[in-house]
FIVO-986571 format. One record per residue (C-alpha): residue in three letters; x, y, z. Coordinates in steps of 0.5 Angstrom, whole numbers, padded with zeros to 4 digits, always signed. Example, Ala and Ser with C-alpha at 12.3 -4.5 7.8 and 13.67 -1.06 7.14 Angstrom:
# FIVO-986571
ALA+0025-0009+0016
SER+0027-0002+0014
***
This chain:
# FIVO-986571
MET+0172-0048-0096
LYS+0166-0049-0100
LYS+0160-0044-0097
ASN+0153-0048-0095
VAL+0148-0044-0099
LEU+0141-0045-0098
PRO+0136-0045-0105
LYS+0133-0039-0106
GLY+0126-0042-0106
MET+0128-0045-0099
PHE+0130-0038-0097
ALA+0123-0035-0099
LEU+0119-0040-0095
PHE+0124-0039-0089
VAL+0123-0031-0089
LEU+0115-0032-0090
THR+0114-0037-0084
LEU+0118-0032-0080
PHE+0113-0026-0082
SER+0107-0031-0081
ILE+0110-0032-0074
SER+0111-0025-0073
THR+0104-0023-0075
PHE+0100-0029-0071
SER+0104-0027-0065
GLN+0102-0020-0064
SER+0097-0018-0059
GLY+0093-0012-0057
ASN+0088-0010-0051
ILE+0080-0011-0051
SER+0077-0004-0048
GLY+0070-0002-0047
LYS+0065+0001-0042
ILE+0059-0003-0037
THR+0053+0000-0036
ASP+0046-0001-0034
ALA+0040+0000-0038
LYS+0040+0007-0036
GLY+0046+0008-0038
GLU+0049+0009-0031
ALA+0056+0006-0030
LEU+0056-0001-0026
VAL+0062+0000-0022
GLY+0066-0006-0021
ALA+0062-0010-0026
SER+0067-0016-0028
VAL+0068-0018-0035
VAL+0072-0025-0037
VAL+0075-0028-0044
LYS+0070-0034-0044
GLY+0075-0040-0043
THR+0080-0036-0040
THR+0082-0033-0033
LYS+0084-0026-0037
GLY+0079-0021-0035
SER+0078-0014-0031
SER+0073-0010-0028
ALA+0070-0003-0029
ASN+0072+0003-0026
LYS+0068+0009-0023
THR+0066+0011-0030
GLY+0064+0004-0033
ALA+0071+0003-0037
PHE+0075-0003-0037
THR+0081-0006-0041
ILE+0083-0013-0041
GLU+0091-0012-0044
ASN+0095-0017-0048
VAL+0090-0021-0051
GLU+0093-0025-0057
ASN+0090-0022-0064
GLY+0083-0026-0066
SER+0076-0027-0064
TYR+0073-0029-0057
THR+0067-0028-0053
LEU+0067-0024-0047
VAL+0063-0026-0041
THR+0060-0020-0037
SER+0057-0020-0030
PHE+0055-0016-0024
ILE+0051-0017-0017
GLY+0043-0016-0019
TYR+0044-0016-0027
GLN+0044-0021-0032
SER+0050-0024-0035
LYS+0051-0022-0042
GLU+0056-0025-0047
VAL+0058-0021-0052
SER+0063-0023-0059
VAL+0069-0018-0060
THR+0075-0019-0065
VAL+0083-0017-0063
PRO+0085-0012-0066
GLN+0078-0008-0064
SER+0075-0003-0069
GLY+0072+0001-0063
SER+0071+0001-0056
LEU+0065-0004-0054
SER+0059-0001-0050
ILE+0056-0007-0046
SER+0049-0005-0042
LEU+0047-0011-0037
GLN+0039-0012-0035
ASP+0037-0012-0028
ASP+0036-0019-0026
ALA+0028-0020-0023
ALA+0030-0025-0018
ALA+0038-0025-0017
LEU+0040-0029-0012
ASP+0047-0026-0011
GLU+0044-0019-0010
VAL+0045-0015-0004
VAL+0040-0013+0001
VAL+0040-0008+0007
THR+0033-0009+0010
GLY+0031-0014+0015
VAL+0039-0017+0016
PHE+0043-0016+0021
ASP+0049-0014+0016
LYS+0049-0013+0009
ARG+0049-0020+0005
THR+0046-0023-0002
LYS+0039-0026-0002
MET+0042-0033-0002
ASN+0046-0032+0004
ALA+0040-0028+0008
SER+0036-0033+0012
VAL+0030-0029+0011
ALA+0024-0029+0006
ILE+0026-0023+0002
SER+0024-0020-0005
THR+0026-0014-0009
LEU+0023-0010-0014
ASN+0029-0006-0018
THR+0028+0000-0022
ARG+0026-0004-0029
GLN+0021-0008-0026
ILE+0018-0001-0023
GLU+0019+0003-0029
GLY+0015-0003-0034
VAL+0008-0002-0030
VAL+0003+0003-0029
PRO+0001+0002-0021
ASN-0005+0004-0018
SER-0001+0006-0012
SER+0005+0005-0009
ALA+0002-0001-0005
ASP+0000-0003-0012
LEU+0007-0005-0014
LEU+0008-0010-0008
LYS+0002-0015-0012
ASN+0007-0019-0015
LEU+0011-0021-0008
PRO+0009-0028-0005
GLY+0006-0028+0001
VAL+0003-0021+0001
TYR-0004-0020+0000
VAL-0005-0013-0003
ASN-0012-0009-0004
THR-0011-0003-0008
SER-0019-0002-0010
ARG-0020+0004-0006
GLY-0016+0008-0011
GLU-0009+0011-0009
VAL-0010+0011-0001
GLY-0014+0008+0004
ASN-0012+0001+0002
ALA-0009-0005+0005
ILE-0003-0010+0005
TYR-0002-0016+0010
THR+0002-0022+0010
ARG+0001-0029+0012
GLY-0006-0029+0015
LEU-0005-0023+0019
ASN-0011-0019+0016
TYR-0013-0014+0022
ASN-0016-0007+0022
GLY-0015-0005+0015
GLY-0009-0009+0013
PHE-0003-0004+0015
PHE-0003-0006+0022
TYR+0002-0012+0023
VAL+0007-0008+0017
SER+0012-0003+0017
MET+0012+0002+0011
GLN+0019+0005+0010
GLU+0022+0010+0006
ASP+0029+0010+0006
GLY+0030+0005+0012
LEU+0025+0009+0017
PRO+0017+0008+0018
VAL+0013+0013+0014
MET+0010+0015+0020
GLY+0011+0014+0027
ILE+0005+0011+0029
SER-0002+0009+0025
GLY-0009+0009+0026
LEU-0012+0015+0025
VAL-0009+0016+0017
GLN-0006+0010+0014
PRO+0001+0010+0012
ASP-0001+0010+0004
GLY-0003+0017+0005
TYR+0004+0019+0005
LEU+0008+0014+0000
ARG+0008+0016-0006
ALA+0012+0012-0012
ASP+0015+0016-0017
ALA+0022+0017-0022
THR+0025+0018-0015
LEU+0025+0011-0013
SER+0031+0006-0014
ARG+0028+0000-0011
ILE+0023-0004-0006
GLU+0026-0009-0001
ALA+0020-0013+0002
VAL+0021-0018+0008
ARG+0016-0022+0010
GLY+0016-0024+0018
GLY+0022-0027+0021
THR+0027-0021+0023
ALA+0022-0016+0021
SER+0020-0016+0028
ILE+0027-0015+0031
LEU+0029-0010+0026
GLY+0022-0006+0025
PRO+0018-0002+0030
ASN+0012-0006+0031
ALA+0013-0010+0025
PRO+0012-0018+0026
GLY+0009-0019+0019
GLY+0014-0015+0014
LEU+0018-0010+0013
PHE+0017-0006+0006
ASN+0023-0001+0005
TYR+0022+0004-0001
VAL+0029+0006-0002
SER+0030+0012-0006
LYS+0036+0014-0012
THR+0042+0018-0010
GLY+0046+0022-0015
GLY+0051+0018-0019
GLN+0058+0020-0022
THR+0056+0023-0027
LEU+0050+0028-0028
ALA+0044+0023-0031
GLY+0037+0024-0030
GLU+0030+0023-0033
VAL+0023+0026-0035
ARG+0017+0022-0036
GLY+0010+0024-0039
ARG+0004+0020-0038
PHE-0003+0020-0041
GLY-0008+0015-0039
LEU-0016+0014-0040
GLU-0018+0010-0034
GLY-0025+0008-0032
ASN-0025+0003-0039
GLY-0022+0008-0043
GLN-0027+0014-0041
ASN-0023+0019-0036
PRO-0017+0023-0038
TYR-0011+0022-0033
TYR-0004+0026-0034
ARG+0002+0025-0030
ALA+0009+0028-0031
ASP+0015+0025-0026
PHE+0023+0028-0027
ASN+0029+0025-0023
VAL+0036+0028-0024
GLY+0043+0027-0020
GLY+0050+0028-0021
PRO+0056+0030-0017
LEU+0056+0037-0014
SER+0064+0037-0013
LYS+0070+0037-0017
ASP+0072+0030-0014
LYS+0065+0027-0014
SER+0065+0026-0007
LEU+0058+0030-0006
THR+0053+0028-0010
PHE+0045+0030-0011
ASN+0039+0028-0013
VAL+0032+0031-0014
GLY+0025+0029-0017
GLY+0018+0028-0016
PHE+0012+0028-0019
TYR+0005+0032-0021
ARG-0002+0029-0023
ASN-0008+0031-0025
ALA-0014+0025-0026
ASP-0021+0025-0026
GLY-0021+0018-0023
PRO-0022+0011-0026
LYS-0029+0012-0023
TYR-0031+0019-0024
PRO-0035+0023-0019
GLY-0036+0029-0023
TYR-0030+0033-0020
LYS-0023+0032-0020
LEU-0021+0026-0016
SER-0014+0026-0016
TYR-0009+0032-0017
GLY-0002+0034-0013
GLY+0004+0032-0013
GLN+0011+0031-0009
VAL+0018+0033-0009
LYS+0024+0029-0006
ALA+0031+0031-0006
ASN+0038+0028-0003
VAL+0045+0031-0002
VAL+0050+0025+0000
LYS+0058+0027+0002
ASN+0062+0021+0002
TYR+0069+0021+0005
LYS+0074+0015+0006
SER+0071+0012+0013
GLY+0063+0014+0012
SER+0058+0018+0009
LEU+0052+0023+0010
LYS+0046+0024+0006
LEU+0041+0029+0008
TYR+0035+0028+0005
ALA+0028+0032+0004
LYS+0020+0031+0002
ILE+0015+0036+0001
LEU+0008+0033-0001
ASP+0002+0036-0002
ASP-0003+0032-0006
HIS-0011+0031-0006
THR-0015+0024-0007
ALA-0020+0020-0004
PRO-0021+0013-0003
PHE-0027+0010-0007
GLU-0034+0008-0005
PHE-0037+0000-0005
THR-0041-0001-0011
PRO-0049-0003-0010
SER-0049-0010-0011
VAL-0053-0017-0012
ASP-0053-0024-0011
PHE-0048-0027-0006
GLU-0047-0033-0010
ASN-0045-0030-0016
PRO-0044-0022-0014
ARG-0044-0017-0019
PRO-0046-0010-0019
ALA-0054-0008-0018
GLY-0058-0006-0024
SER-0054-0001-0029
PHE-0048+0000-0025
THR-0042-0002-0027
ASN-0035-0003-0025
THR-0034+0005-0027
SER-0039+0008-0023
SER-0038+0013-0018
THR-0042+0012-0011
LEU-0039+0019-0009
ILE-0044+0024-0009
GLN-0044+0030-0014
SER-0041+0037-0011
GLN-0043+0039-0004
GLN-0041+0045-0001
PHE-0045+0047+0006
THR-0043+0050+0012
VAL-0044+0047+0019
PRO-0044+0053+0024
LYS-0041+0052+0031
ALA-0047+0054+0035
LEU-0050+0047+0033
SER-0043+0042+0033
GLY-0041+0045+0039
ALA-0034+0046+0036
SER-0029+0052+0037
LYS-0030+0054+0029
ASP-0035+0053+0023
ILE-0034+0047+0019
GLU-0033+0049+0011
TYR-0035+0042+0008
ASP-0033+0042+0000
THR-0033+0035-0003
ARG-0029+0038-0009
LYS-0023+0038-0005
VAL-0024+0030-0003
GLY-0018+0028+0002
SER-0011+0033+0002
TYR-0005+0030+0004
THR+0001+0034+0006
GLU+0008+0033+0009
LYS+0014+0036+0010
ALA+0020+0032+0012
ILE+0027+0033+0013
GLY+0032+0027+0015
LEU+0040+0026+0016
ASN+0043+0019+0015
TRP+0050+0018+0018
GLU+0054+0012+0016
GLN+0061+0011+0020
ASN+0067+0006+0019
PHE+0071+0006+0025
GLY+0076+0001+0023
GLU+0078-0006+0026
GLY+0070-0008+0024
TRP+0067-0003+0028
THR+0061+0000+0024
PHE+0056+0006+0026
ASN+0049+0008+0022
ASN+0044+0013+0025
ASN+0038+0015+0021
PHE+0034+0021+0023
LYS+0028+0024+0021
ILE+0023+0030+0023
SER+0016+0031+0019
ASN+0009+0034+0019
LYS+0003+0031+0016
ASP-0004+0033+0016
ASN-0010+0030+0013
ILE-0017+0033+0011
SER-0022+0029+0009
GLN-0029+0031+0006
THR-0032+0026+0002
THR-0039+0022+0003
ALA-0038+0015+0005
VAL-0042+0009+0007
VAL-0046+0010+0002
PHE-0052+0005+0002
PRO-0060+0005-0001
PHE-0066+0005+0003
ARG-0073+0005+0001
VAL-0077+0012+0003
ASP-0083+0008+0003
GLN-0080+0004+0009
VAL-0079+0005+0017
VAL-0071+0004+0016
PHE-0070+0011+0012
TYR-0074+0015+0017
GLY-0070+0012+0023
VAL-0063+0014+0020
SER-0066+0021+0018
GLY-0069+0022+0025
ASN-0076+0022+0023
VAL-0080+0016+0025
ALA-0087+0018+0028
ARG-0086+0025+0025
PHE-0093+0024+0021
GLY-0095+0027+0014
THR-0093+0028+0007
TYR-0085+0028+0005
GLU-0084+0030-0002
PHE-0077+0029-0005
TYR-0075+0033-0011
ASN-0068+0035-0014
PRO-0066+0042-0011
ALA-0062+0044-0017
THR-0069+0044-0022
GLY-0075+0044-0017
GLN-0077+0037-0021
SER-0081+0033-0016
TYR-0080+0025-0015
GLY-0086+0024-0012
THR-0088+0023-0005
VAL-0089+0019+0001
GLN-0095+0019+0007
GLN-0092+0017+0014
LEU-0099+0016+0018
PRO-0100+0013+0025
PRO-0101+0006+0026
ALA-0108+0003+0024
GLY-0109-0004+0026
GLY-0101-0005+0026
GLY-0095-0001+0025
ILE-0093+0006+0022
ARG-0096+0006+0015
PHE-0092+0009+0009
ILE-0096+0010+0003
PRO-0092+0012-0003
ASN-0095+0017-0009
ASN-0093+0018-0016
LEU-0085+0016-0014
THR-0081+0017-0020
LEU-0074+0016-0016
PRO-0068+0014-0021
GLY-0065+0007-0019
GLY-0071+0003-0019
ASP-0068-0003-0023
VAL-0063-0003-0016
LEU-0068-0002-0011
PRO-0075+0001-0012
ASN-0077+0008-0008
ALA-0071+0008-0006
VAL-0065+0013-0005
PHE-0058+0013-0003
TYR-0057+0015+0004
ASN-0050+0019+0005
PRO-0047+0021+0011
ASN-0042+0027+0010
PRO-0036+0026+0015
TYR-0031+0031+0016
GLY-0024+0029+0019
GLU-0018+0033+0020
VAL-0012+0029+0023
GLY-0005+0032+0025
LEU+0002+0028+0026
ASN+0008+0030+0028
ASP+0013+0026+0028
VAL+0021+0025+0031
ILE+0024+0018+0029
ASP+0031+0016+0030
GLN+0034+0009+0029
ALA+0041+0007+0031
THR+0045+0001+0030
LEU+0053-0001+0032
SER+0056-0007+0029
LYS+0062-0010+0030
LYS+0065-0015+0025
PHE+0070-0021+0027
LYS+0072-0026+0023
LYS+0067-0031+0023
MET+0061-0027+0027
THR+0058-0020+0027
PHE+0054-0017+0033
THR+0049-0011+0032
GLY+0046-0007+0037
GLY+0041-0002+0036
LEU+0036+0003+0039
TYR+0030+0006+0036
TYR+0026+0012+0038
SER+0020+0016+0036
SER+0015+0021+0038
THR+0009+0023+0036
LYS+0004+0029+0037
ALA-0003+0027+0034
GLU-0009+0031+0034
ARG-0016+0029+0031
PHE-0022+0033+0030
SER-0028+0029+0027
MET-0035+0030+0026
ILE-0038+0023+0024
PRO-0042+0025+0020
SER-0042+0033+0020
GLY-0049+0032+0016
GLN-0053+0028+0012
SER-0055+0028+0005
PHE-0059+0023+0000
ALA-0058+0022-0007
THR-0061+0019-0013
ILE-0059+0012-0014
GLU-0055+0012-0021
ASP-0048+0014-0023
GLN-0045+0020-0020
PRO-0051+0021-0016
LYS-0055+0028-0015
THR-0057+0030-0008
VAL-0065+0029-0007
ALA-0068+0035-0003
ILE-0074+0033+0002
ARG-0080+0038+0004
TYR-0085+0036+0009
THR-0092+0038+0010
ASN-0095+0036+0017
LEU-0102+0033+0018
GLY-0104+0040+0020
GLY-0102+0043+0013
ALA-0095+0047+0015
LYS-0090+0046+0011
PHE-0083+0045+0013
GLU-0076+0044+0010
LEU-0072+0037+0012
THR-0066+0039+0008
ASN-0062+0046+0006
PRO-0062+0048-0001
ASN-0056+0043-0003
GLY-0060+0037+0000
ILE-0056+0037+0007
THR-0060+0035+0013
ASN-0058+0034+0021
PHE-0052+0039+0021
GLY-0047+0037+0026
GLY-0049+0030+0025
SER-0047+0027+0032
GLY-0043+0032+0034
VAL-0035+0033+0035
TYR-0030+0029+0038
GLU-0023+0032+0039
ASN-0017+0028+0041
GLU-0010+0030+0043
ALA-0005+0025+0044
LYS+0003+0024+0045
VAL+0006+0018+0044
LYS+0013+0015+0045
GLN+0016+0009+0043
PHE+0023+0007+0045
ALA+0026+0000+0043
LEU+0033-0004+0044
PHE+0035-0010+0040
LEU+0041-0014+0039
GLY+0043-0019+0034
HIS+0048-0024+0032
ASN+0051-0027+0026
TRP+0055-0033+0026
ASP+0059-0037+0020
VAL+0060-0043+0024
THR+0063-0047+0018
GLU+0064-0045+0011
LYS+0057-0047+0010
LEU+0053-0047+0016
ASN+0051-0040+0019
ILE+0046-0038+0025
ASP+0044-0032+0027
TRP+0039-0029+0033
GLY+0036-0023+0035
ILE+0032-0020+0041
ARG+0028-0014+0041
ALA+0024-0010+0047
GLU+0020-0004+0047
ASN+0017+0001+0051
PHE+0010+0004+0049
ASN+0007+0011+0053
ILE+0001+0014+0050
LYS-0001+0021+0054
SER-0008+0023+0051
SER-0014+0027+0052
PHE-0021+0028+0049
THR-0028+0031+0049
THR-0034+0028+0046
PRO-0041+0030+0044
LYS-0047+0031+0048
ARG-0054+0033+0045
VAL-0058+0037+0047
THR-0065+0035+0048
PRO-0070+0037+0046
ASP-0068+0040+0039
SER-0069+0047+0037
PRO-0075+0049+0035
THR-0072+0055+0031
GLY-0064+0052+0029
ALA-0059+0056+0027
ASP-0062+0061+0023
GLY-0068+0062+0028
ASN-0073+0059+0022
ALA-0078+0055+0025
ALA-0080+0053+0018
THR-0072+0050+0017
LEU-0072+0043+0020
TYR-0064+0041+0018
ASP-0061+0046+0023
ASN-0065+0044+0029
ARG-0060+0039+0033
ILE-0055+0042+0038
PHE-0049+0039+0041
THR-0045+0041+0047
ALA-0039+0037+0049
ASN-0038+0033+0055
PRO-0032+0035+0060
THR-0025+0033+0057
GLN-0022+0027+0060
SER-0015+0024+0059
PHE-0011+0018+0061
ASP-0004+0015+0061
LYS-0002+0009+0059
SER+0004+0004+0058
LEU+0007-0002+0056
SER+0014-0003+0059
PHE+0020-0007+0056
SER+0018-0014+0059
ASP+0011-0013+0056
VAL+0014-0013+0049
ILE+0019-0017+0048
SER+0020-0021+0041
TYR+0025-0025+0039
SER+0028-0029+0033
PHE+0033-0035+0031
ARG+0035-0039+0025
ALA+0040-0044+0022
ASN+0042-0043+0014
TYR+0046-0049+0011
ARG+0049-0047+0004
VAL+0049-0054+0001
ASN+0053-0051-0005
ASP+0053-0044-0009
GLY+0047-0046-0012
LEU+0043-0049-0006
ALA+0042-0047+0001
ILE+0036-0048+0006
TYR+0034-0045+0012
GLY+0029-0045+0018
ARG+0027-0039+0023
TYR+0022-0039+0029
SER+0020-0032+0031
GLN+0016-0029+0036
GLY+0013-0022+0035
ARG+0009-0017+0040
LYS+0005-0012+0037
THR+0003-0005+0041
PRO-0004-0002+0039
ASP-0004+0003+0034
LEU-0008+0010+0035
SER-0015+0007+0033
TYR-0015+0003+0039
PHE-0015+0009+0043
MET-0018+0014+0038
ASP-0024+0011+0035
ILE-0030+0015+0036
ALA-0034+0009+0039
ASN-0030+0008+0044
GLN-0028+0014+0047
GLN-0033+0013+0053
LEU-0029+0007+0054
THR-0022+0009+0053
SER-0020+0011+0060
GLY-0022+0005+0063
ILE-0019+0000+0058
SER-0013-0005+0059
VAL-0007-0004+0054
GLU-0004-0010+0051
ALA+0001-0012+0046
GLN-0001-0018+0041
ASP+0003-0024+0040
ILE+0005-0026+0033
LYS+0009-0033+0033
MET+0012-0035+0026
ALA+0016-0041+0024
GLU+0018-0042+0017
LEU+0023-0046+0012
GLY+0026-0044+0007
LEU+0030-0047+0000
LYS+0034-0043-0005
TYR+0036-0045-0012
LYS+0039-0042-0017
SER+0042-0045-0023
LYS+0044-0042-0030
ASN+0037-0041-0032
LEU+0033-0041-0026
ASN+0032-0038-0019
LEU+0027-0041-0014
PHE+0025-0039-0007
VAL+0020-0044-0003
THR+0018-0042+0004
PRO+0013-0046+0008
PHE+0010-0042+0014
TYR+0006-0042+0020
THR+0003-0036+0023
LEU-0001-0036+0030
ALA-0004-0029+0032
SER-0006-0029+0039
ASN-0010-0023+0043
ILE-0013-0020+0038
PRO-0019-0014+0040
ASN-0025-0014+0035
PHE-0027-0007+0034
GLN-0035-0006+0033
ILE-0039+0000+0032
PHE-0047+0000+0034
GLN-0052+0005+0035
ASN-0056+0008+0040
ALA-0063+0010+0040
ASP-0061+0017+0040
ALA-0057+0016+0034
THR-0050+0017+0038
TYR-0045+0011+0037
TYR-0043+0006+0042
ALA-0038+0000+0042
PRO-0040-0006+0046
ALA-0035-0010+0050
ARG-0029-0012+0046
VAL-0028-0020+0045
TYR-0021-0022+0043
GLN-0019-0027+0038
LYS-0013-0033+0036
ILE-0012-0034+0028
GLU-0008-0040+0026
THR-0005-0039+0018
LYS-0001-0045+0014
GLY+0002-0044+0008
LEU+0007-0044+0002
GLU+0010-0038-0001
LEU+0013-0039-0008
GLU+0018-0035-0012
GLY+0022-0037-0019
ASN+0024-0033-0025
TYR+0026-0038-0031
ALA+0030-0035-0037
PHE+0029-0040-0043
ASN+0034-0036-0047
LYS+0038-0029-0047
ASN+0031-0026-0050
PHE+0025-0030-0046
SER+0024-0031-0039
VAL+0018-0032-0034
ARG+0017-0030-0027
ALA+0012-0033-0022
VAL+0010-0032-0015
GLY+0005-0036-0011
THR+0002-0037-0004
ILE-0002-0043-0002
GLN-0005-0042+0005
THR-0011-0044+0009
SER-0013-0040+0016
VAL-0017-0042+0022
ALA-0020-0038+0027
LYS-0018-0042+0033
GLU-0022-0037+0038
PHE-0027-0032+0035
GLY-0033-0028+0038
VAL-0037-0022+0035
TRP-0043-0018+0038
LEU-0050-0018+0034
ALA-0054-0012+0035
ASN-0061-0012+0035
ALA-0065-0006+0036
ASN-0061+0000+0038
GLY-0058+0000+0044
PRO-0054-0005+0048
ALA-0059-0008+0052
ASP-0061-0014+0047
ASP-0054-0015+0044
VAL-0052-0022+0043
LYS-0045-0025+0044
VAL-0044-0031+0039
THR-0037-0035+0038
TYR-0035-0037+0031
ASP-0029-0042+0034
GLY-0026-0046+0028
GLY-0029-0042+0023
LYS-0025-0040+0017
ASN-0021-0034+0017
ASP-0024-0028+0012
ASN-0020-0026+0006
ILE-0015-0031+0006
ALA-0014-0033-0002
ASN-0009-0038-0005
MET-0006-0033-0010
PHE-0001-0033-0016
THR+0002-0028-0021
VAL+0005-0031-0027
THR+0009-0025-0032
PRO+0012-0028-0038
THR+0018-0022-0041
TYR+0021-0022-0048
SER+0026-0017-0048
ASN+0032-0015-0054
ASP+0036-0009-0055
LYS+0030-0005-0057
LEU+0024-0008-0054
THR+0021-0011-0047
ALA+0014-0014-0047
SER+0011-0017-0041
LEU+0004-0020-0040
ASN+0002-0020-0033
TRP-0003-0026-0030
GLN-0006-0025-0023
TYR-0010-0031-0020
MET-0014-0029-0013
GLY-0018-0035-0010
LYS-0024-0035-0007
ARG-0024-0033+0000
TRP-0029-0033+0006
ALA-0033-0026+0007
ASN-0032-0026+0014
VAL-0030-0031+0020
GLY-0038-0034+0021
ASN-0037-0036+0014
ALA-0044-0033+0011
PHE-0041-0034+0004
GLN-0035-0034-0001
LEU-0032-0028-0005
PRO-0031-0032-0012
ALA-0024-0033-0015
PHE-0022-0029-0021
ASN-0017-0028-0026
ALA-0014-0021-0028
PHE-0009-0019-0034
ASP-0004-0013-0035
LEU+0000-0011-0041
ASN+0006-0008-0041
ALA+0011-0006-0047
SER+0017-0001-0047
TYR+0021+0001-0054
LYS+0027+0005-0054
ILE+0027+0009-0060
THR+0034+0012-0059
LYS+0039+0012-0054
ASN+0035+0017-0050
ILE+0028+0017-0051
GLN+0023+0011-0050
ALA+0016+0010-0050
ASN+0012+0005-0045
ALA+0005+0003-0047
SER+0000-0001-0041
VAL-0007-0004-0041
ASN-0009-0006-0034
ASN-0014-0010-0033
ILE-0015-0012-0041
LEU-0021-0017-0039
ASN-0025-0011-0035
THR-0025-0016-0030
TYR-0030-0015-0024
GLY-0026-0018-0019
ILE-0028-0017-0012
MET-0023-0016-0006
GLY-0028-0013-0001
TRP-0035-0012+0001
ALA-0040-0009+0006
ALA-0046-0011+0009
PRO-0053-0010+0008
GLY-0057-0005+0012
GLY-0053+0002+0011
PHE-0049+0006+0017
PRO-0047+0003+0022
ALA-0049-0004+0020
ALA-0045-0004+0013
LEU-0039-0003+0017
ASP-0040-0009+0021
THR-0038-0015+0016
GLN-0037-0020+0022
GLY-0044-0019+0025
PHE-0047-0021+0018
THR-0049-0029+0019
LYS-0051-0035+0015
GLN-0058-0034+0018
MET-0059-0026+0016
LEU-0057-0028+0008
GLU-0062-0034+0008
ALA-0067-0029+0011
ASN-0066-0025+0005
LYS-0062-0027-0001
GLN-0064-0022-0006
ALA-0062-0016+0000
ILE-0057-0010-0004
TYR-0050-0010+0000
ALA-0044-0008-0004
THR-0037-0010-0007
LEU-0031-0007-0008
PRO-0028-0009-0015
ILE-0021-0008-0017
MET-0020-0002-0022
PRO-0023-0002-0029
ARG-0019-0003-0035
ALA-0014+0003-0036
TYR-0010+0005-0042
PHE-0003+0009-0041
LEU+0002+0011-0046
THR+0009+0014-0043
LEU+0014+0017-0046
SER+0021+0018-0042
TYR+0027+0022-0044
LYS+0033+0020-0040
PHE+0040+0023-0040
***
């Protein structure tokens, strides 16, 4: 039988074909590691071969493996909640393991949030106006303060023109009483302080390298889940340790004050595992800063820092976090700048936005024999304002199974503040009666010589003479006082207020949640107990200074008509030791709240929730007020009849006390809403809320109101708020659109007037009602993987439905007049926009931040408008190596004089009463010197970071 044999050529082709098939059928694995921009593992990040269902997720070290991938070239799509998705090319077989770094997404709607929601959920599913700032956004800027980080959020008015402390934050037209009244500033889920009003919360809130993120809720559920916070919650969340040891050290050098004044700062943060199984982790960090300040007063304006630490124990069903903070910092708010022209406000004379009106270094002692206090007061402007805090807390999260989850957050803290800088600096002519009125020398006839106490140089004299055919006569002679281009023949009036505040807080919040298949119930309680002590002398003395940058003390020598000479000021230029006497307060404040929330997934697309909160408020307080002894002592504390600066003597009035409460039924807040998810990229919601707000400590401890406090009623303010929300996301665009309506009622108006004996009083309180309508916008558009634009905006209008104020005439209440401004536009409510284009690649990130602040009415009487302005900031970061990064920033590139606040003409206390300044007063003296508060002048910063 003949064999069937293949030809040799055919056999060779067959063998080659088999070899080729075998070769192309080979497969391999794709492996690598997924991290964030800092190199931290992104546990759970997903990676998929584009166009297939093959994929994997990152383990606890960030490592992943995709098995059985045929040899060839592929594109991998890597994604993680809160980060920008990234595509990378890979070839199988691999030549080496992949290293994939994801960038934070500035407006990711898939980001999980915990603030202002009844359970953890993504921003897309959270039916509340919430914005977040992540680590990348925080590291990319150099803020003036912790509050300054919030200026890029919609609906939030942020005024940080006073420096690192003493600023203002408010939302949706709620601009009452300094700006923090309706919001809760929080650290790691608890308020910075149990109750504010004596010291603002930004005095104890510092942003440094330990800050991980900020979650900001405006309105909505803030009134349910936050204490006394119908305007919003701003939660500063600290970093915790990861699965590997990692850290960062930053060094920053700056030139503030338009490049004139040095700034030095160092930050550090380090964290990682403490146990072999990595269930126990730690994190510790903080900062130290030393700076002359944007407006250098002639001594260090800011110095000090803080240390924060936490230890976290994770176990199968929960976690425990022990955390602590020590703050020891010194800084002071800036004074306003003398200004002219109400239509086009600008600095007066030679003053600029870098000029300091804080008086140069002053030190003096106020003897207790004069003030009526229990101790001598050592006053030293070089110590500015000191802020110290020691805090420790424990957060316990426990999953009991079957949908039950418990969380308890507990913190105790001790805070102290000592303030001793000049305040309400204002110019007065020394050849007019007002100057002699504020210094207590009206009708003290004779010659007044003004001189430099350090050099003895005379600035000239003024004669105060009895009336002759008219009023008292003032005759200047060879006056050469500096500052004539601002106000001729004038000096700055510098009250020297002194205050000590101590706050001891115990704060606890507990929640218990039960999750069913389609709904979750969350119940909770909040408790805070605050012991507050206040010692104040407003002022502790008075001084006068030259009208110039870094004012110098002016001393005054008096010669009576008989030729006898007297010193009106001490050798440091201080007069009227003891000022208006000592006010001492003690208070114990307890707040207790119960709240309940229900979240229900009615269908896959429809979700509803509602919540209710009831609060109990109690304050027990005692206080003493000063009583001036008349007539003044002829010889004073030093026994010398020729020195008149220490002749005022005060004693204390009998101690008074009161006990005031608001019950649960008085303070009930509620909120409800419906959310409809049209598809994965579009959701809409509607929400209505009523928030009730109890008083802060200023309501009870304002020095002008002490005599009225024991008889005054305690009432909660009422804040009604409605909002709609549209949330949209696509491949390149994330967008929030939120129309809102706010009606604030039962708002008391605080005013301070002066009696003829230089003590203070408050007229009867008048209550206001304010209505605000607006639209908030927030969006982020990615043109490509390197270039994106983030924009936020607020368009709003606010009207005083009811608004009354008292107008003071002569000293004393007899001729006070009440006027109403019903229907007037609310003050300091502006249209605001911020646009930030950003370019980034593997090495470089650069952004330009444009901020627009629209024109605003200066007061509810609509006397004049503060002008609109534009400001620009430039920030750039370059990754020099894997571990080293350099950042350069220029704030306020154009050195814009953008006005954020103002003070009325007339000096203290008239300057504080901006609501009492009328159109008629302006028309009567359009050339009056008043004061404005601008944004910070241009500053340059260079930061070098090392991350490991």
